[in-house]
N, C-alpha and C positions, 0 to 999 in steps of 0.2 A: 185731359192734358195738362194742364198749364201751372196746378199747384203742386207740381213735383221741385222738388227745390235737391241739385244739383251737389252733390258735397264730396269737396274734394279735400284731402289729407292735408295738412298744416305743414307736416315735416315728412318726412319719407318713413320715421321708424311711426311714425301713430296707422299709419297703411299697412295692413298684411302682402308681401312679396308677390303672391300671387294672385289680386284682384285686379280683378276688371273695373272701368267705368262704364259707365250705360250716360253717354251722352242723349241730348237732346235730338238729337238728328238719328241716333241706332234705336233711337226708342221709337222717334215716327217710320221709320224703315218697317220694324216689328209691327206696330199697329199694322202699318199697307197690308202687312204677308199675312197679320192676321184677322182684316179683311178680306183678300183673295182669295186663302187656304178657308172662310168659310165657305165661300162661295162655290170651290172646289166642292166642300166635302158634301155639299146638297145637291149638288147636280149627282156629286157618288151617289148618295141614298136614292133620289131618283133611278139612277140606272139601275142600281142592285131590284129597287121593285118592282121594273121593265123587266128583270131578267127574274123574279123569283113570277110574275103573275106567267110569262113565256113559258116556266118548266111546271104550271100544272096545266094548260092549255096547248102542251106540245102534242098528249095524244089526240085531240082534236087537228091540229097540223101534220099530224103524221096517219093520219084515217082521210083528209081531203087529197093530201100528196099520193095515198094509194089508189084512193079509185083515180087522179089525174096522170098520174104516171107508177104505172105499177110495177116497174123494174129498176128502179127506184132504189140504189143499195144503202141508204140511207135509212128505209125502211127497216134493215136486217136487222141494226140496232136495238129496237123495241123502244115503245116511249117512255120504260123504266128508266133507261141506261141515258136517254135526251136527255128526262127528268134530270138523274144527279149528275150529269155533265154543265146543266141549264142553271142548277145550283150550288154550282161548284165554281162554276163564274159568277154569281151571285155574291157567295164569300171571298172572293178575289175583289172584287169589283167594293165589299162592302169594310173592311176589314181597315185597308188603306184610308179610303172615307174618311173614318169613324178616327181614326189616327190624326188629321186633317180636321176634323170638328173638335176635336180636343183639344192642339195644338190651337186654337184660334180664342177659344173659350180660355184658356190659361193665359194665351201672351194676352190677352186685353185683358184680362184679370188687372197681372200684373204691369200694363202700362199705365193702365186708370190708376191705381192702387199703391202704388209702386210697394209691390206686393213678392218680394224674394222668393218665395218659395213655388208661386204663380211661373212665375218664369221658366225656374229650375223644370218643373213640371210639363212647361211649354215645350221646353230643346231637348227633354229625354221624349213626350211623343213624334218630334221631326226626329230626331235618331232613330227614334222606332219604322216610321214614316217609311225613311231612307235605305235602314235595313231592309226590309220588309221588301222594297224594290230591288237595290242592290241583290238579293238568293233569286228574289225569282226573275231576277237578267242572267243568274248564274245557271238558274235550270236552264233554263229559255236556248240558252248560249249549246249548256250541254246536249237539249233535244236534237239543236239542230246539227250539233257535230256528228249525232249518233243518224241523223239520216242518211250525212252525204255518207259515212260509214259504210251503212247498208245497202245505199243505193250502186254503190262503188262497187262492192261485193256482189251485190247482185244484177250488176250488169246493168241497170236501171230496167232490170223484167219484173216485173208486179207479179205476187206471186199463185200459183195458180190454185 
């Protein structure tokens, strides 16, 4: 990281008008962010693996639940539906973890080797990560609003 030479234009006409300069401080921040995103992505991959293992063991969990609590409403959905739900959660965990991992590897390469295309790829993955969470947040807020509207219109009564 010490072998990077910061280049500044001598005259304003030498530089592009829309150019950004990556200072040593900025490089340090990107490098630190890359380390943390690598850690978070690994944790996300572990959680994804746990969701997948849970998805394929949901049948055993439901059979145990049926013996201990035979009237449990979770049993009505069946093991196939619960497997699909767990796999959906695994996918929702895997995709942002993958984006964070790609950001981490590209950002580290960009900082260590002063590689501009890698920095562009890293920022692209970071943008995709935040776009994913933004869309997911909008969906969750919409579902909450829908639940509130349904609760108000049904007067708080559970369907018969």
